[in-house]
N, C-alpha and C positions, 0 to 999 in steps of 0.2 A: 147246705144254704138251701134252707127249706121252701116247699114249693110253694106252699102262698107267699116269699117276699117277690115273687116276675106276675107280671102283670102278659096273661098268654097273646103275643101278636104275628103276626107274618111272619115266615122264615126269609131270615136276612141273613148272610154268610157273616155282615161285615158290622153286624150290632147285637148285640145279649137281647132278650127281654126286657120291655123295662122291669125296673126295681119297684115294689109295694112299698117297699120298707127303708130302714136307713142302714147302708151298709156295716156303722159302724154302732148304732150303740138299740138296733131292730125298733125304733116307735113310726108309726104310723105316718109321723104327722110329718110329709111332707108337701115345700110347697118348691112349684119352679121359679128359679132365682133370675136368671136369664136365657134368651135361646142363644146361644155365639158358636152361626156358624165357621164354618175355616173358612181360611180365601179361600175364592172360583176356582176349580178344578179341585180343590183333594177332595177325599173318600173316607169315610162317610161323609154324606152332603150337611148336616148339620147333628145337632144332640143337642137337651138342654140341659143347664147344669141345678139341680136338685136342689134345697138345704131343707134339712132335717132342723126344723121347729126346735125339738127337745135338746139337742149336743150342738148345734150348729154346723156337722158336719156337709161339709159339699163336695156334689161327688158327680160326674157325667157320666145321664139315667137316661138315654140305652145309654151301656158303654159299649166301648168296639171290641170286640173280640179280638183272638187272633189272629185270625188271621185280616183284618181293618186296620192292626195297628202295623203291622209285614208291609203292608200296602203301604202304608202312609212313608214310612222309614224306606221304601222303595222308589217312590213319589223324590225324598228329599235327598236320595242321593242323583238321583237321574235328572233331576230339573237344583241341582246343584242350592241346594239350602234357597230360595228366591227371598227368603224372609231380608238374607243377607244382603239384596237389593236394593233395600229401603232403608235400612238405618235398626233393619227391629232388632238387631240382635249390634252386643255391641263389638270391639277390633279384639281379634286377638289380641296385642298388645293391651285392652281396657279389660279384659278376662286375667292374664298376665298378675294383671298389678293388681287384681279382687285378690288371686287365690295366694299373693303375696302376703297381703294383709290379713284374710282368715289366717296362715299357718303364723304371722307374726303374734296374731290374739289369741293364737292358741299356745304359744308356747309360756304363759306363766300359771295356764289351767292340766298343763300335761304332764310327766314325770318323764324323761327323757323314755321311749319308746324304743323298743329293740326294731318289730315289724308294722305294719300302719296297712292293710286292705283299704282302699280308698277304692268302696263301691259307685256305682256307674258312671266312673269314672272317665268315659270317649276316648278324647286325644290323651290324659295323662296331663291334662296343663298343671293339676293340683303338688300331684305329684314331684312335679322334676321340680315349681314355686317354694316343695314347704322345704323343698333337701337344704336349701339356704338357712334354716331356723333349725333343719331337727336332718342331723349332719352325716348319724351315729345309727341314721334310721333307714331300716328298707322296706322302701315302698313296692305296696305288687297290684294289683289296678282290674276288677268286674267289669265286664258290660256286657250289653245285649250285642251289641255290634261287634263287626271287627276293627273296629279303630284301637280295641285297645291292646291288639297283636300288633298291629302299625311301635303303636308306643311301649311294646318290649324292642321291635325289631330296633325303634330309634334311640330304644334307651332311654325309659323316661320312667317304666316299672323293671321291678327286675324280675315277676311273673306277673303272668298275665292269665287270664282267666273268664272266659268266654257265655254266657246267662247273666239268671238272677244265683239270687242267695238263696231264692226259693227251687230253681231249676233244683230235680232230685239225683242227687250225690253229694253239691253242691256245699251246704253246707256238714254234711259229715268228711266231708272230705278235706276242708278246715278245721275241722270244728278243735276250741281254744287255740287256735296259733296265735293269733295277733294281739297285742298289744291295745291297740287304735284301732278303731272300724268306723270312717269319713263313709257322707254318704249326705254332697249336696246341691242338694234338688233334685231329687231320687225317690222317695215314697209318694211323691205326689203322679209318678210312672207307671207305680206296678197295682196289678189285680188288685192285692191284698198288704194292705198298708203292716198289720198285726201279724202274721204270716211271716214278712218280711224280719221284721223287728226280733219276731220270738231266731227263726232264723240268723241272724247279727248276733245275737249276743249269745248265741250258738257255739260260733270262732269267733268271739272273743274266748279271751283267758279272763280265770276270774282276778278283780279287781281292775279289769281294761274299761277304757272308756271308749263311751259313742260319742257321735258328735256328729247332730241330724241338723241339716240347714231346709227349709221348706218355707214356699208362699203363705203368705195372711190369705185366709181371705179375711180376716175382719181390717183392713189396713183399709187407709181410706181414700187413696188408690181404686181399689179396689170396687167400693160405691159409686167414688166418682166417676167413672170411666167406663160404668157396665163391662159391654161386650166389648171394650172397645183395649178392654185392661188386659196383658198378658197371659196371665196366666187359665184366665176366663174364652180366650181368645184360640189355646193350643188343644188340640181335641186328645193328642198324648197326655197332655195334663189329667186325669181319673178321677182322683181324688184331691182335697183341699181340706187340709187340719187348719181346724184352731190350737192353739199353742196351749189354752186351759185343757185339753183331749189328750194329746203325746206327753204332757208333761204326768195327766193320769198312767196315762197306758204304760209308761217307763217303770214310774211306782210302785205300782199294779205287775210287775215287771220284777220287783227286789231290786229296783237303781235305786240309784243317790245324784236327782239333780244338782250340779254343782255351779250350772248358768242357763239364767237360758232370755236373750240379748236381743234385741227386734232391731237398732241402729248397726249394729255391727253385723249384720244379715244383710241391709237396704243394697239392691241394685241400683244407683240412679239413672230409670233407664225410661219412669212410666208413660211420659208426655211423649217422648220421642218413637217406644213400641206402637200406642196408640194410631201415632199418626201414620206408622208406617205398615200397621194391618189396614191402615185406610187406604192409606196406597197401590196397597194391592189388589183391593177391585177396581183401579182405574187401569188405560192403556200405558203398558210401558213407557209410552216414547213423553209422559204427560209427569215421571218420575225426577228424570234432571233437574225442569222448574222449580217441585221441590223439595231440593236440598238448602234452599238457607232459611225454608219452614223449617227442617228438622235441625237445623246448628242450634238455632232459635227452640226450639221445645228439649235437645238437650241439654245448649247452657242451662234455661226453664230445670230441667231431672238436676242437673250438679246445686245449682245454687236452694236448693230444694233441701236437699239433702242433707246441711249436722239437723236440720228440723225430728228427721228422723230420731234420732237418740233417744228422743225422750217423747215424741209420738205415738202417732197409729198411721204417721207419713211413712211407716218406715215396712214397703213391702212385698218382707222372709222375717222368719225368724230364723236363729239358733239356739239349739240344747245343749248341753254338754253332760252326760250322765254315765258313773262308774259303776258297771255291775258289781255287784256285791258280793255274787254268789255263784 
C-alpha cells in the first residue's frame, strides 16, 4: 500500500488510517456513500462507506484494524448475536433451505467433484446441505472462528482449517487440492479480496471451479434503504464489489466465467433486516411490540423475491468460474 494512499490521522487501535485512493483501482475520485454506524455498544463506533466514482467499488473507510475486527467477533460471542433478537438474521431452518437451493442450482454447472472447500464456512451449514446433491464429494471447511472446529466434531465437514486463505502457509499447504472452492458472502469480510482470490486459485486444481457469492452494492435496496441496508450496517463488511469488477478480475486471472446470476443469490430479508437495524437502537422492552411489523416486512420481502431474478431487486449475485490453467 503506497503511503500516498493513506490520510494521516490520530492513532486509533481499532481503525486504520483513512484511504485517499480506491483499494480496487487506485483512483483518488472517492465520495462518501453514507455513514453507517454500528448498533449501539459496538466498536469501532462508526465509519464511512466510500465509493469510487471510477470503478464503483464500495469500501469502509477507515477500515477496522485486525484488533477492531477481533473485538467485534468477541462482542458477537459474548452478546449471542443480538441481531437475532430483532429478526435480522434468518432462522437456521431458512438458512439450510437457502443452502439446499444453492447446492441444487450448482448441480448443473459442476461435474461430480471429488473434493470441495467451503471458505468462510462458519457452522458448515452449506456443506451439510450440499451433501444431498453431491453425495460422493468430500467437504472441508475453512473459517477464522472456532465454529469450523465444532462443525468438524459434529460431522458437517471432514477437515477443518482455521484462518483465511491468505493466512501465511494456508494456500501452500492446500495447493491444488480441491475441485471446487466456494465463498458464500466471504469476500466482503476480508481486508484484501484480490489476495484472497489469488489464494483460492492456488488451492484449486487446474479445471477446478470457484463459486463466489457476494452482496451487490448496486442493488435497488442499497439505494432505497441507505444506512439501514444490512450490508451497509455491518462493520465487518469491509468491501462491496460490483459484479462487473469481480468478473473482470477473475477473467484477468485466466478463469472462464460460466455463470453470473443475481436471482439465485438473492436473500429475501432486506426490509425485515432494515427494521431489525432500527430496533437495535430502541429499548429491548419494545422489541416484542414490533413482532407484527417484522412479520409484515418479512412477508413483503418474500413477495418481492420473484422479481429479483431479472431486476436489481436482488441483493446479491453469484459467479461460477472455472480455473483454466
